[in-house]
Each structure stands twice: as structure tokens, then as C-alpha cells.
C-alpha positions in Angstrom: 12.5 106.4 39.0 15.3 104.4 40.2 17.3 103.3 37.3 20.1 101.7 39.1 20.5 98.2 38.0 19.9 95.6 40.6 22.1 92.7 40.9 20.5 89.3 40.7 21.9 86.0 41.7 20.7 82.7 40.2 21.0 79.3 41.8 22.6 76.8 39.5 21.5 73.1 39.9 23.1 70.1 38.3 20.8 67.0 37.8 22.9 63.9 38.2 21.6 60.5 37.0 20.9 58.0 39.8 23.5 55.3 39.7 22.2 52.0 38.4 20.9 49.5 41.0 22.7 46.4 40.0 20.7 44.2 42.3 17.5 45.2 40.7 18.9 44.7 37.2 20.1 41.3 38.0 16.7 40.4 39.6 14.9 41.5 36.4 17.3 39.4 34.2 16.8 36.4 36.5 13.0 36.8 36.3 13.1 37.1 32.5 15.3 34.0 32.2 13.0 32.0 34.5 10.0 33.0 32.5 11.7 32.0 29.3 12.6 28.6 30.7 9.1 28.0 32.0 7.6 29.1 28.6 10.0 26.8 26.8 9.2 23.8 29.0 5.4 24.4 28.5 5.9 24.7 24.7 8.0 21.6 24.6 5.5 19.6 26.7 2.6 20.9 24.5 4.4 19.9 21.3 5.3 16.5 22.6 1.7 15.8 23.5 0.1 17.4 20.4 2.7 16.5 17.7 1.7 12.8 17.3 -1.9 13.7 17.0 -1.3 16.6 14.6 1.1 14.4 12.5 -1.5 11.6 12.4 -4.2 14.0 11.4 -2.1 15.6 8.6 -0.2 12.5 7.4 -2.4 9.7 8.6 -1.3 6.9 10.9 2.0 5.2 10.3 1.7 2.2 8.0 2.1 -1.3 9.4 4.7 -3.2 7.4 5.0 -7.0 7.8 7.7 -8.5 5.5 6.4 -11.4 3.3 8.1 -14.7 3.0 9.1 -16.1 -0.4 7.1 -19.1 -1.3 9.1 -22.1 -2.5 9.1 -23.0 -6.2 7.6 -26.5 -6.6 9.6 -27.1 -9.8 12.7 -25.9 -8.1 12.1 -28.2 -5.1 11.6 -31.2 -7.4 14.9 -30.6 -9.2 16.6 -30.1 -5.9 15.3 -33.4 -4.7 16.5 -35.1 -7.9 20.0 -33.7 -7.3 20.0 -34.9 -3.8 18.9 -38.5 -4.7 21.8 -38.7 -7.2 24.4 -37.9 -4.5 25.4 -41.1 -2.7 24.6 -41.0 1.0 27.2 -42.2 3.5 26.4 -45.3 5.5 25.2 -44.2 9.0 27.2 -45.5 11.9 25.4 -47.0 14.8 25.1 -44.7 17.8 26.2 -46.1 21.1 23.3 -47.1 23.3 22.5 -44.4 25.8 19.7 -44.7 28.4 17.5 -41.6 28.6 16.8 -40.8 32.2 13.8 -39.0 33.7 16.1 -36.1 34.4 16.9 -35.8 30.7 13.2 -35.6 30.0 12.8 -33.0 32.6 15.6 -30.9 31.2 14.2 -31.3 27.7 10.8 -29.9 28.7 12.4 -27.1 30.6 14.3 -26.1 27.5 11.1 -26.1 25.4 9.4 -23.9 28.0 12.3 -21.5 27.8 11.9 -21.3 24.1 8.2 -20.3 24.6 9.0 -17.4 27.0 9.3 -14.6 24.4 6.2 -15.5 22.3 4.2 -16.0 25.5 4.8 -12.3 26.3 3.3 -11.5 22.8 0.1 -13.2 23.7 -2.9 -11.3 25.2 -6.4 -12.3 26.3 -9.1 -10.6 24.4 -12.4 -10.1 26.2 -15.7 -9.2 24.4 -18.3 -7.7 26.8 -22.0 -7.3 26.2 -24.7 -6.1 28.6 -27.7 -8.4 29.1 -30.8 -8.7 31.2 -31.4 -11.7 33.4 -34.7 -13.4 34.3 -35.4 -10.7 37.0 -34.6 -7.8 34.6 -31.3 -7.2 36.3 -28.5 -5.9 34.1 -25.3 -8.0 34.0 -22.2 -8.2 31.8 -21.7 -11.2 29.7 -18.0 -11.8 28.8 -16.3 -14.1 26.3 -12.6 -14.4 25.9 -10.0 -15.7 23.5 -6.3 -15.5 22.9 -4.9 -12.6 20.9 -1.4 -11.9 19.5 0.5 -8.6 19.3 1.5 -8.5 15.7 2.8 -4.9 15.3 3.6 -1.7 17.2 3.6 1.4 15.0 3.6 5.0 16.3 1.3 5.3 19.2 -0.7 2.1 18.5 -0.5 -1.6 19.2 -2.2 -4.0 16.7 -3.6 -7.3 18.0 -4.7 -10.3 15.9 -7.6 -12.4 17.2 -10.8 -14.1 16.0 -13.7 -12.0 15.0 -16.3 -14.2 16.6 -15.5 -13.0 20.1 -15.7 -9.3 19.3 -18.6 -9.3 16.9 -21.6 -7.2 18.1 -20.0 -6.5 21.5 -20.3 -3.3 23.4 -16.8 -3.2 24.8 -13.5 -4.9 24.1 -10.7 -5.3 26.6 -7.3 -6.7 26.3 -5.3 -8.3 29.2 -1.5 -8.4 28.9 1.2 -10.7 30.3 1.1 -9.0 33.7 -2.7 -9.1 34.0 -3.1 -5.4 33.3 -6.2 -4.7 31.2 -7.0 -1.8 28.8 -9.7 -1.1 26.3 -9.3 -1.8 22.6 -11.2 -0.9 19.5 -12.1 -3.0 16.5 -10.1 -2.2 13.3 -11.1 -4.6 10.5 -11.9 -8.3 9.9 -11.6 -10.8 7.2 -14.8 -12.8 6.5 -12.8 -15.6 4.8 -10.6 -16.6 7.7 -12.6 -15.1 10.6 -9.5 -13.2 11.7 -9.7 -9.6 12.9 -7.3 -6.8 14.1 -7.9 -4.8 17.2 -6.0 -1.6 18.2 -5.1 0.0 21.5 -2.9 3.0 22.3 0.6 2.3 23.8 0.0 5.3 26.1 -2.7 3.3 27.9 -0.1 0.8 29.2 2.1 1.2 32.2 5.9 1.4 31.7 6.4 -2.1 33.3 3.8 -3.6 30.9 5.5 -2.1 27.9 8.9 -3.2 29.1 7.7 -6.8 29.5 5.5 -7.3 26.4 6.8 -8.5 23.1 5.8 -8.0 19.5 5.2 -11.5 17.9 8.3 -13.0 16.3 6.6 -14.2 13.1 8.5 -17.1 11.5 8.5 -18.7 8.0 5.9 -21.5 7.8 7.2 -22.5 4.4 10.2 -24.1 6.2 7.9 -26.3 8.3 8.0 -30.0 7.4 6.1 -33.1 8.4 7.4 -34.4 11.7 8.7 -31.1 13.0 8.2 -30.6 16.7 6.0 -27.6 17.7 4.5 -26.0 20.8 0.9 -24.8 21.1 0.6 -21.7 23.3 -2.3 -19.6 24.4 -5.5 -21.6 25.1 -5.4 -24.6 22.7 -7.3 -26.7 25.3 -9.9 -23.9 25.8 -8.4 -22.4 28.9 -5.8 -19.6 29.0 -2.0 -19.7 29.6 -1.5 -23.3 28.6 1.3 -25.1 26.7 1.1 -28.3 24.7 3.8 -30.2 22.8 3.5 -32.3 19.7 4.6 -32.7 16.1 3.3 -31.5 12.7 1.5 -34.4 11.1 0.7 -32.7 7.7 1.5 -29.5 5.9 -0.3 -30.2 2.6 -3.9 -29.8 3.7 -5.5 -26.7 2.3 -8.7 -24.7 2.8 -10.3 -22.9 -0.2 -11.8 -19.5 0.5 -13.1 -16.8 -1.8 -10.3 -15.9 -4.3 -7.5 -17.7 -2.5 -6.5 -20.7 -0.5 -4.5 -21.3 2.7 -2.3 -24.1 3.9 -3.0 -25.7 7.2 -0.5 -27.1 9.7 -2.1 -30.2 11.3 -0.6 -31.5 14.5 -1.1 -34.5 16.8 -1.9 -32.2 19.8 -5.3 -32.7 21.4 -7.2 -29.5 21.9 -10.6 -28.0 22.3 -13.1 -27.0 19.5 -13.0 -23.6 21.2 -9.2 -23.5 21.4 -7.1 -20.6 20.2 -3.5 -19.4 20.3 -0.4 -20.0 18.2 2.0 -22.7 17.0 5.7 -22.1 17.5 8.8 -24.0 16.4 11.8 -24.8 18.6 13.4 -21.4 17.7 10.5 -19.6 19.4 9.1 -18.4 16.0 5.4 -18.3 15.3 4.6 -20.6 12.4 0.8 -21.0 12.7 -2.3 -19.3 14.1 -4.6 -21.9 15.7 -7.9 -22.0 13.9 -10.0 -24.9 15.2 -12.9 -24.2 12.8 -10.6 -25.7 10.1 -9.7 -28.8 12.2 -11.0 -32.3 11.6 -14.6 -33.4 12.0 -14.1 -34.0 15.7 -12.5 -30.5 16.1 -10.1 -32.0 18.8 -6.9 -31.9 16.8 -5.0 -28.6 17.0 -4.8 -27.1 13.5 -3.3 -23.8 12.5 -3.3 -21.4 9.5 0.3 -21.3 8.1 1.6 -17.9 9.1 3.5 -17.1 5.9 0.3 -17.2 3.8 -1.6 -14.8 6.1 1.1 -12.1 6.6 -0.3 -10.0 3.8 -3.7 -10.3 5.3 -2.5 -9.2 8.7 -0.8 -6.2 7.1 -3.9 -5.1 5.2 -6.2 -5.6 8.2 -3.8 -3.6 10.4 -3.7 -0.7 7.9 -7.6 -0.9 7.6 -7.4 -1.5 3.9 -10.2 -3.0 1.8 -9.2 -6.2 0.1 -10.0 -6.7 -3.6 -12.7 -9.3 -4.3 -14.0 -11.1 -7.3 -15.8 -14.0 -5.6 -14.8 -17.4 -6.9 -13.6 -20.6 -5.2 -11.2 -22.6 -7.3 -8.4 -25.1 -7.6 -5.2 -25.5 -9.6 -5.3 -27.5 -12.8 -1.9 -29.1 -12.7 -0.1 -30.6 -15.7 -1.0 -34.1 -14.6 -4.7 -33.2 -14.1 -4.8 -31.4 -17.4 -3.3 -34.5 -19.3 -5.7 -36.8 -17.5 -8.9 -34.8 -18.0 -8.3 -32.5 -20.9 -9.0 -29.4 -18.8 -6.7 -26.5 -19.7 -4.1 -25.5 -17.2 -5.3 -22.6 -15.0 -7.6 -22.0 -12.1 -10.7 -24.1 -12.3 -13.8 -22.3 -10.9 -15.5 -24.7 -8.4 -18.1 -22.2 -7.3 -19.1 -18.5 -7.7 -20.3 -16.5 -4.8 -23.9 -15.1 -5.0 -24.1 -11.4 -6.0 -20.3 -11.3 -6.4 -18.5 -9.3 -9.1 -17.7 -12.7 -10.8 -21.4 -13.6 -11.0 -22.4 -10.2 -12.4 -19.6 -10.4 -15.0 -20.8 -13.8 -16.2 -18.1 -16.1 -14.9 -19.6 -19.6 -14.3 -18.7 -22.8 -12.5 -16.2 -25.0 -14.3 -14.7 -22.1 -16.2 -10.9 -22.1 -16.2 -9.3 -18.7 -15.5 -6.1 -18.3 -17.4 -5.5 -14.5 -17.3 -6.2 -11.6 -14.9 -5.7 -8.0 -16.1 -3.6 -9.2 -19.0 -1.3 -11.4 -16.8 -1.2 -15.2 -17.2 -2.2 -17.2 -14.2 -1.9 -21.0 -13.8 -2.3 -21.4 -10.1 -4.5 -19.9 -7.3 -1.4 -18.3 -5.9 -0.7 -16.4 -9.1 -4.4 -15.5 -9.4 -4.4 -14.0 -5.9 -1.1 -12.2 -6.6 -2.7 -10.5 -9.6 -5.9 -9.7 -7.8 -4.0 -8.1 -4.9 -2.6 -5.6 -7.4 -6.1 -4.4 -8.3 -8.2 -1.8 -6.4 -11.8 -2.0 -5.4 -13.9 -0.3 -8.1 -11.4 -1.0 -10.8 -12.6 -2.8 -13.9 -10.3 -5.5 -15.2 -10.4 -8.1 -17.9 -10.5 -11.7 -16.8 -9.9 -14.4 -19.5 -11.3 -17.9 -19.0 -11.7 -21.1 -21.0 -15.3 -22.4 -21.2 -16.2 -25.8 -22.3 -18.7 -26.1 -25.2 -19.9 -28.6 -27.7 -16.6 -28.3 -29.7 -14.2 -28.1 -26.7 -12.9 -25.2 -24.7 -13.4 -21.6 -26.0 -11.6 -18.5 -24.8 -13.9 -15.9 -23.3 -13.2 -12.4 -21.9 -15.1 -10.9 -18.9 -15.1 -7.3 -17.7 -15.1 -7.6 -13.9 -15.5 -4.6 -11.6 -13.5 -5.4 -8.5 -15.4 -5.4 -5.2 -14.1 -5.3 -1.7 -14.2 -7.6 1.2 
């Protein structure tokens, strides 16, 4: 056996790491960065589209807020007038005679048209569409149209005030803006007392140029309007669209009595159509009235408008789709002079009670004089309406009234469950 050790040789290998490929590393970083940017853009776009809808679903739509105007105090006005009469007035000096030329008239009307430019871009044409069959059983679209007014823009929505008679029982509602672009709109809510309604459309449905050119209505203060003030009637006061008429206010004291409230009317000397619609503006371009020809004179040809200050709260509640509290009486103020002359207590004299109304079910009757609502004293319809507006439909409140009997007026309490209208 050969025991001699054999010599072995081993091969030694050293494994070296491959040097990093910087180009490949930079390419991977670049791809990762691009993917992150694309993902971020997609996420931002998705959030921008979905966030308003998610926010509206969770928090509800943004509330429309239309600031109210402070009504003048009749007693304060009387005292102010007394102070003015005591102050001696300077003797007016005669103005030099100056002939007014045709050019002066032309410039005057141009200036008035310029005043109307902004409110005109707040006007729209509302179209109510119904499908009907003709004599030959052919289907056709019947369209009626009227003027509307953009009263608010909140969040993603535009709110448009118009008359309910045009959109009642229609199958489709369209709105045409200042540049003749037309979009669909939906019914929001209406008020049976005045016949006014609010429509809604999404701002996203409008082109950028339409949005840039349109205006939200500059609502003015109708409490400052006086007899003899010049006004412009815009919209379709004569029954056709995009018309302008000039005139003066002939009366601000006429009123209409509706359920649970009353509204002042602005009567003008402008000749219009019984089907006319639109707005009244002052020389500052502010809207002071909403044309409502159903409250015009017997002939229905004198342009008459609802005073804007008294319907601002109505516009706000209709825009927010809120139910309005309702008792169901028509009344009038018993003034100090009327009370002294007739012996009727000061308060709100009930002229009529609506059938099947909360007032009727509670036992309130014609010729009762309401003096308290929910524990608060009321002497005028305005105070009565203010207290009623603080109540909620379904709430039961105590109404105190004076009722005439054999021995004079007796105080009576009624538990009234507020309805909604």
C-alpha cells in the first residue's frame, strides 16, 4: 500500500460583486417618480370631481343666504317728518331757462340703458315643455316661456326665481341665458301664496363664457322706493322677451293680503301685458320689484311688482327647499285710529280662515282679533308673520285672540298645530 502522501492543489476563486449599473438605477428612479406623479394627478382629479358630491351628501347642500332689509318704523318716520317740517326751508332760486334738445333725450335714454346692463345679464328665459298629441296623433312639444331671475349661486348650483304657472305639470324645464345658451333645470319648491317658484341648475352645465358673462341679481331695498321714483321694467313686461320700458312709480301703498301675511305692491305707469313678467329696477341698477301681473289692476295692463324687500325671506326659504310655517288666516292691521273709531282691540283682525287649515281646526273664527302668538304680543300683520316664521311645522303654539260677545270682547286661547305650505 502506497502510503506516501500525495500533494493536492486547490483552485481559489474570489467572487466579486458586479459594479452597479447607474443608468439602470436612474431609469428605475425615473419610472418610480413618473408613476408617483401620475398617481397623484389621478388622485387629485378624482378628489376634485368627487369631493363636492361627497361633501354635499355628508353635510347637505350649502345654504342660500339672502340678507333681509330692515323695514322702516312708521312711528319713527312720522316723528322724522315732524322734525323736518319744523325746520325752515330755504327759498328756492329760479333756475335759468335751458332748452332740452333731442340729443339730451338720446343721451338720457342711453344712460338708463347702461344702468340696465348688469341686471339684464341676471335675467334668463324659463321654458316649460310638455309632450302633446295633435289631431293626427302626431307627437309634438308644447313650449311656454317666461322671464326668470338668477337670485343666488351657492356651491355647484344656480338658483332661479320665476313663476310657477309656467313649470307646473311640465315634463322638462329649460333655462336660456344671456348668450342664448340653454341648459336643463329642475323644480325646487314653490309658494302657493305668491305663485313664485325656485328652479335649480348646476353651474357645471354652463360654458366658461356663459359663466363669465352672467350676473347674480343685485337685489335692492324696496323700502327706499317712493312715489314718483323713475324705474325701468326689464325682461318681458310687454309679453315678449328682452324688452325695456321706462316709467315712474305711481304708488307704494297698495297691498295684497295672502295667507298669514301681506305684501306691498309697486304700481307704475308703464303699460304692459297681462302675461308680462320680469323685474323693476331703480336708476342704480338695483332690483326693487318682481313683476307680478296677476296683482295688477282690473285691466291687467299696468306693470305692477311685488316689493323685493318683503319677499327676500321667501326667496331664501324656497332656495333652501324649506317648508314654510302655516296657520291659515287672512287679516288686516287694527290701527290706533281704527280701534278708537270702531272699538275693535288693536291687533290682527281675522278677515277669513282657510278651509281645513290649522286655524280652522283650532277654532279661530272670522272677526277674531289675534293679539299674541306663542306668548309674544302682535299688533300688526308684520309682527304676526315674524312670530310665525320662528315656529316649525308640527309645533303646537298658543294663539291668543279677542272675540266679540254679548258683553264685549273676551280673551280666548287656541292651541294651534303649525302646518306647512
